[in-house]
C-alpha positions in Angstrom: 27.4 15.2 -125.7 28.8 13.2 -128.5 29.3 9.4 -128.3 31.0 7.4 -131.0 31.5 3.6 -130.7 30.3 0.1 -131.5 27.6 -0.7 -129.0 25.3 1.1 -126.6 26.9 3.4 -124.1 25.0 5.0 -121.2 26.3 7.1 -118.3 25.7 6.9 -114.5 25.2 9.9 -112.2 29.0 10.4 -111.9 29.4 10.6 -115.6 31.1 7.2 -116.0 30.4 5.5 -119.3 28.9 2.0 -119.1 28.9 -0.2 -122.3 25.7 -2.2 -122.3 26.0 -3.9 -125.6 29.2 -4.5 -127.6 28.8 -5.0 -131.3 32.3 -5.2 -132.5 31.6 -6.3 -136.1 29.3 -3.3 -136.9 30.4 0.2 -138.0 30.6 2.7 -135.2 27.5 4.5 -134.1 27.5 8.2 -133.5 25.0 9.7 -131.1 24.7 13.4 -130.4 22.4 15.6 -128.2 22.1 17.2 -124.8 23.1 14.8 -121.8 21.2 14.2 -118.5 21.1 17.1 -116.0 23.7 16.4 -113.2 23.2 18.2 -109.9 25.3 18.0 -106.7 25.6 19.8 -103.4 28.3 19.6 -100.8 28.4 20.3 -97.1 31.6 20.9 -95.2 31.5 19.8 -91.7 32.9 22.6 -89.4 36.5 21.8 -88.5 35.7 22.7 -84.8 33.8 19.3 -84.7 36.6 17.2 -86.1 39.9 18.6 -84.8 42.4 18.5 -87.7 40.3 16.4 -90.1 38.3 17.9 -93.0 35.0 16.2 -94.0 32.9 17.0 -97.0 29.6 15.3 -97.6 28.2 15.4 -101.2 24.8 14.4 -102.5 24.3 14.1 -106.2 21.4 13.3 -108.7 21.2 12.6 -112.4 17.9 13.7 -113.8 16.8 12.1 -117.1 16.7 15.0 -119.5 18.5 13.3 -122.4 17.0 11.6 -125.1 16.3 7.9 -124.5 15.2 7.6 -128.1 18.8 8.4 -129.2 20.1 6.3 -126.5 21.8 9.1 -124.6 20.1 8.3 -121.3 18.6 5.3 -119.3 15.5 7.4 -118.8 15.8 7.0 -114.9 17.0 9.2 -112.2 20.1 8.2 -110.3 21.2 9.4 -106.7 24.5 9.3 -105.0 26.1 10.0 -101.7 29.8 10.5 -101.0 32.2 11.5 -98.1 35.6 13.0 -98.6 37.9 12.8 -95.6 41.4 14.5 -95.4 44.0 15.7 -93.0 47.0 18.0 -93.5 50.4 16.8 -92.3 52.9 19.5 -93.3 53.0 19.7 -97.1 51.1 16.4 -97.4 47.3 16.0 -97.5 46.2 12.3 -97.6 42.6 11.7 -98.4 40.0 9.1 -98.7 36.7 9.3 -100.7 33.9 6.7 -100.3 30.7 6.9 -102.4 27.6 4.9 -103.2 25.3 5.4 -106.2 21.6 4.1 -106.3 21.0 3.5 -110.1 17.6 4.0 -111.4 15.7 0.9 -112.2 15.1 1.0 -116.0 12.8 -1.5 -117.8 15.3 -1.6 -120.6 18.8 -1.7 -118.9 20.0 -3.8 -116.1 22.0 -1.5 -113.9 23.4 -2.2 -110.4 24.0 0.3 -107.6 27.7 1.0 -107.3 30.3 1.8 -104.7 33.5 3.9 -105.3 36.7 4.4 -103.2 39.5 6.8 -103.9 42.6 6.9 -101.8 45.5 9.3 -102.3 47.3 12.4 -101.3 48.2 15.8 -102.4 51.6 17.4 -101.9 52.4 21.2 -101.9 55.5 21.4 -103.9 55.6 25.2 -103.3 53.3 28.0 -102.5 51.8 27.9 -105.9 52.3 24.3 -107.1 50.4 21.3 -105.8 50.6 17.6 -107.1 47.9 15.0 -106.5 48.0 11.2 -106.9 45.3 8.6 -106.2 44.1 5.1 -106.7 40.4 5.0 -107.8 38.0 2.0 -107.7 34.4 2.0 -109.0 32.4 -1.3 -108.8 30.6 -2.6 -111.9 27.3 -1.0 -112.8 26.4 -3.8 -115.2 27.2 -7.5 -115.7 28.9 -6.8 -119.1 31.6 -4.5 -117.7 34.1 -5.3 -115.0 34.9 -2.9 -112.0 37.0 0.2 -112.9 40.4 0.5 -111.3 42.9 3.2 -112.2 45.6 5.7 -111.1 45.2 9.5 -111.3 47.7 12.2 -111.2 47.5 16.0 -111.5 49.6 19.1 -111.2 47.9 22.4 -110.2 49.4 25.9 -110.5 47.6 28.3 -108.1 48.0 32.0 -108.7 47.5 34.7 -106.0 44.5 36.2 -107.9 42.4 33.1 -107.5 43.2 31.5 -110.9 44.2 27.8 -111.0 45.6 25.9 -113.9 45.4 22.1 -113.7 46.6 19.4 -116.0 45.9 15.7 -115.1 46.5 12.1 -116.5 44.8 8.7 -115.7 45.9 5.2 -116.4 43.4 2.2 -116.3 44.3 -0.9 -114.5 41.3 -3.0 -115.5 39.2 -3.8 -118.5 36.3 -1.7 -117.0 38.2 1.4 -117.0 39.6 3.6 -119.9 43.1 2.8 -120.9 44.5 6.3 -120.6 43.1 9.8 -120.2 44.6 13.2 -120.1 43.4 16.8 -119.5 45.2 19.8 -120.8 45.5 22.7 -118.3 42.0 23.6 -117.1 41.5 27.2 -115.9 39.5 27.7 -112.8 38.9 31.2 -111.3 37.7 31.5 -107.7 
């Protein structure tokens, strides 16, 4: 990872940046090195139990493998749980994702446990083209940063041979979220 900015930036188990100390009058700091190890596992509840609903339960863990001396890590483990609930209505697939993160208690940083909510839908434009839009909320992980609120949109082109190309964009709606973000087509092979 490479971090450049004025202040101390740390990351939670979801990879969200948390600014712990803002020093706007000093030159930008650059920190590089390997990040913390993030692990996750997902269980899909069998559809026979839930009728037309799809439910996926995910557990995640951030293990402190990054350098605390370089300020690339809090030095503590974080653990999270989330549930993704969706249902298909023709070409539409509305979804709701609820999450909770237990932040490791560091003697150096004051971090709070956080909640997250994402609500949105995907729409199948054609057999090979899917659009997704959502509103995302993450509660604040530190008293110096407000909660994150934003809009997300993506467009995915799915080929018959298992290859998917996805481009996305985000717009922040609060001071605790990035202003804008974008991703060029990402290639995924199933």
